[in-house]
N, C-alpha and C positions, 0 to 999 in steps of 0.2 A: 326362709322365717328369718333367720340370721341377719341378712342384710336389711328385712323390714325392720327390726329391731333399730337396727344401727341411724338407719334414715329417718326413723319416727324420732328418735330422742335428739336425734340432731336438728330435728326442727325445733328444737326448744328455744333457738334462738339466743342460746345461754351458753358460751362456750366451756364455763366452769363447771355448770349441772351436767352438761352434755358429757364432759368426762369423768364425773362423779359418779354418774349413772353407770356409763360403760363400763368402766372399771369396774364397781362390783358387781355387775353383773358377771366378766370374765373372771372373777375370785367366786362367785358362787356356783359356775361352770367355767371350768377351766379347760374341758376339752373343746370347747367353744372357739376359743382363742386358736387352739390348734386347727381348728376346720377352716377358721378363717385366714391364717398364714398360708395356710395349703390352698386354700380358692384362688381359683385362675382370676377370678373377680376382684379379690384383696386390693389390687391397685386403684381399682375406682372409687374405693373407699376412702372419705376425706375423716383419715384418723392418724393422729400424728405418731409418729416411730416412738416416743419417749412416754405414750402412754402404753403401747404395746407392749414395751422392755419393763414398765413398772408394774404390769400385770403378769409377766410372764416369768413369777417366781417359783418355784421345785418345791416348796414346802409342803403341799397340799399331796403331791405324787411322793413325794420321801416318806411322810405319815402315814400314807396307806401301804409301802412299803414294809416299814416296820412295825404297822399293826396286824401285816399277813392276810391285807385282805385284797381277796382274787374274784374274779369271775368265773373263775375255773373251781370243779368239785372235788374233783378225784378221779371221775370218771371220763374214761377215756374217748369214748363217743360223743360222751356231752361237749367235751373240752377240745377235742380236736378242731374241728370248727371253728371256735371262737378264738384260739391260739393261734390259727394259720391265718383268720384275718388279719391278725396282731402284727404275727410273723411276717408276713407277704408286703407290707408295707417299707419295706427297709428300701432306703436310698443306694444301697450297697451291695444286690440282693446276689450278686457274683462272689461274694468272699464266703454266704453263709452255706453250711451245709441243710439242704432241705429234708425232711425224711415225711415219709407217707405214715399214716394211721398205723399200718400192718407192722411198720419199724419202730415207730414210738412204743408198740404194743412188745414185740420180739426183745427187747434191751428194756420191759417194764418200765417205761418212763411215765413220770408224772408231771405234767403239763400247769403250771403256775403263769397265770396272767394277770398282771395288776390291775384292780376292778377301776373301770373308767377308763383306762389309758391304753396306747397300744405300747404296753412292757412286760418284758415276763424272761421267764426262761423254763427248762426244763429238768428234770434228776433221775438218771437212768439207774435203775434195780441195785447195779454195783456204785453208785455213789458218782458218776459222770455226769457233771454240771453241761447241757449242752442247749443248744438253741436260745441264748443271750441275745435279747436286743433291746433297744430303746429307740423306736421310731415316734416318737414324741418331740416336743421344741424345746424339751426342760434339758438339760446340762446338769452333770454330775448326778447321774441316776445310777450308772452301772455298778461302783462300788455299794450302794445300798443294796442293790439287787442281789451281788455277789455275797454279801453278809448275808442275808437272809438266804439264801442258798446253802449258804455252808450250815446255816441251823437247821437247815430242814434236811441236811443228810448228805450233801453235797463237799467230797472230799477230793477231786480229782477232775481237771479239763485239760483241754489242745487248744492250741491256735496256731496260726500262721505266725512267722517272723516277723512282725511289724510295731515297732518303735513304741507306738501307744499301748498297743495291746501288752505287749512285756509289762511296759510298767504297771499298768494296770492291774494286770495279775498278779506280777510279784509284790505289790502293795496290797493285795488284798488277803497274803500269805500264801500264794500258790509258789512252790519252788520248781524251776527244775529239773526232770529227772530222767528226761530222754530228749534227742533229737532225731528227724527224721527229711531226708532228702526231697526235694519235690518229685514228684511222679507225674507226669502229664498224664498218664492212664487214669489217674486219679482227681484231675483238675476239676473244681465245680463249673456247670455250664457258663457259658460265656464268660469265662476267665480273660481277662484283659492282660495279657503277658507286655503288653507296650507300657501300660501303666503300672501292675502291680510285680512283674517280672515275676521271677519264679523260688518266692521264700519255703525257706524248711519250714518242718512243722514242729514246735514245740509242746511238750508234753509236759504237766505241771501237776502238781499234789502238794499236800498240806503236810 
């Protein structure tokens, strides 16, 4: 349907009208832009790069995060499949800890998936922020996710000792209080040692 829309508007023979209609469509339906960018057929569409960039602003998703608009509702049996569909779209799954529904339940975890977007996080019963992800095409979303996670009771987290993660969590107010050496026994499935090495694990809290 998306491709049909693009081709139909392109047939207007008016480049300015095509650009205006297409931009307006993506503003109203931001997730459609993500679908287009991820589509294997997107290279065949005659859409200028500057048009995609002009519609790819993060204002809508940021506003939904701030408004606490979620597709999840606090019922784990309802939330788990919705959350995992979003979580599993990661382009770097080897760096994520994957939990089963039972494991989330034992941790008394509440899952939060942003309405209409593949982004979210979980908060365990003891305030641990886990499963943070942004699998959209939008940048600078993680800081906003962390702010809302803190507002919803998140107080601590852990992560691999990677520079951009150190910066992200430090800037969000989480201070390092402990550090653990890498242990191959607990390595994520399919971990790429050649690419990622053996970083230690940093524990942080507010």
